[in-house]
C-alpha angles and dihedrals in degrees: 000000000000132000121207131198119290118235105211110073110042098082124210119013101239142347138179129234117253094255095042092238095135142353121254119211138180112246093251090054099053110123100248129194142168103208091149095058093037093055104038134056120269130219105288090223091063108024096166136038091245092056090053095042092055093048123096120246089250091058089052092053131109120320141123115285119198135182091020142091098206148008126225105240134155127223119258115254119254132206130221091359116184123206104225102176144002128193111232090196090052090051091054095046091052091048095247118145118242111256093038088103088071094063125096090234090062097041094048093047091051090049093052094247097116134043132180097247125103110202094194095058095027089229134130130040124307119214122249143190122219126238118223142138134213154195107248119193088344097307129102109254100186123218114006116151134153098329094171105004120093122185115221103189145312121257131190119214105234093217103043096028088222114146120215133186113223118208141169119232114205093026099132144275124332132176086271098056093097106186095341131101101238091241135119126212124234092242096061093035092059089049094052094042093054101040100043102039102030112020107036094033091050090049088054092243112146107255147149111259139229125220105180145002119215127188115218100197096180091054106086110189124200117219119135083333137356110291138174115263129235142179126223116204103210135173140199139166085249138356093202112125138182087266089064088067093038094064092050093050091048089054094044093239098154095164093055091046088058092046092050094046090051091049091051093051096044102036108021098037120039095266134285092295090063093065124101122267123239113283116238103259091205091065129065110269090228089066098043103037100072105078108000119184117257137188096095112159114248093241094053123101120196140198138029117324096258092055099024109159124211126184093277091056089051089051091051091050092051092052090049092048093051092049090049090056092049097048089047088057091050091053094046092052096033096241113161117197096197099205110050097169117152090255087060095050115095123219086218092053094247124153100252144189106005116217122141095359127149144168112241116258105188110021104261113156092197094054120124123178090209111094089196093059096089093161091052089234092152098038120140094260093049097053098096093048092045092051088052090048088055091048090053087057087054089048088056090052091049094035096106092051092044094047094048091073112179091352092069093106098041110126093231092053095046095046105030104026129223115351120221091246094050097044098085092051093046094048094046092049093049091047089052098043099047096058088045088056086051090060089050090050090053093048094049091045094051093045093052095042090050091048092052095045092049090052092048090052094048097249123149105180130053124247126178090221094060095088097054100029101041113012100041092036092053094047090051090053094046092050097044094048096038093236126169111262104212096033089058094059095045093049091045088056091067097047112112116223089224088063092059101057098106133043089240091055093047093050089049093051091048093078093067087073095052125097119260090257091050128239111357106193105097095217097053124077123214090246092056090046093051090050093051094049092044091053091055092044089057091056091046093049093051092048096046091047090061091057100042105031093095091059091070121202094350094052098090093048091048091049092050092050091048092051093048089054090064103028111074122222090201131042122168098249121195093254092053092049090049091051093049092046090054093047093049098040102036102021098041093230118155107170092063090067091055092049091051091049091050092053095044092048090056102035096159096056123111093222138357103213092243132099098341095194091052092046094053092046092052091046095044135083113322110247109253092241090050097057121107095003119182133203140181134261091243111110 
């Protein structure tokens, strides 16, 4: 029932690049592992790969799975699959040699038609789907899990030593599919492939990745209408999310919570020693949270008794810190996830599971790309607070371990749980520590957001007045005048300070930030708009001059180059993605997808040596009917 790699077409086993920057391997020679399935408990219905491999697809279908973190399950076979796109950057980061994507081994693996398990010899690695739950739109949703994603194996890049887990999304039903079909449509698959692998990764925003996009033309998938199916081969250092802990807490499985937390620290992060040390409680968190010392032994607890931190508290803090950095990046580049449920929140702080996402067009803090989010729970402005809400749910799952303090390894606690006498102390400590982690989350978020915004505005030094004077002032102007967020920063990069010396000059420059049709708010005249932009430009000019004056005549050119390295000219807007989807799906085009990938992979470039008219149109003013588009969760 399984099909393994062939061994006749991949060429030499391994080779190095000319400059030794990374190792290139044939697919069959990737160092593969299954640490996740070797370390954590499987579905009791199918405890071994052989038991799953012998089972019918019906037996592997939707049901409740308890006492486990995954189920062994193979992808469904596909017919006439067509490889539409491959990320060259993804190939390099996995250690695959370029050109391997042309082999049948690669194409069949990406289509779900081959796995690396041999049933006859009982060797290799058998695919699996994870079990998790989640809070969706603020309500407990119960068991969710990988309903259409199946992990194939883990692989460690020999040069970077980074381990990734490769999985197929849209590969068929699993026990976690609930009432769904286990499939993914081409429309949403193109969107995820472009935004995760090319756009967010290129913008240096922490994200899961995508290796390949495969069309499955004979798989017709019903959503709002009948659509062609597709499979995204995606990879991440871990696919564990807050929802993985949620389901265990809901079921009262305290032993498995401890096992999972230990696995995360030892196999997802770089070990217990990599976690942050206790922050000095006598100092403001804002001053101690930025680069805390690490290398604290696992058995060591730190801090006063009421906030005593053991290794599980340090783990919780690291997860919170990483998510703070990621959501700060989203806010700085106006990325809106759209569905920030706990099952879509990564313990590594990766942007995860892309449904109705979008980059803001006009700056509208209340914007959500999700047309089902009527309460605007997951709007752009709510993202930091929602991520913290999700982290509080994680704190509740880890609360017993956090509250135990230095007693966390006592035999009586591990075996028997919380005694009646110890419960008040444990609860009070957890209730004190978790809000304190919230303050650390806020401090890390603000520090990273401020760093990114300063870079986007061409600032080198730090000034306490930047947030109120420049950042908040700019956002107020962008919102009031309905200006495009990312276009503003890119166009500002090219503005010469010498062209902002007089009020007349500043008012003249202001129009470069307006839409092609002019000012769109009906209650604001162009004159008022020019005055508001000019007022902000004066503050920006004075502040930038302080940082770059010492550079002399070359300062302005250096500042412009620095700003263009962090302010993208191209971002895959919703209207561009919709156009490309239509051209690929309805028009049968293929080259357009490659051109889009090339632009999104190099968002800071001035041009991409492709279709220049198309490039300028995609980088230009967003068509009025294409602004603020929304879509559904169905994919």
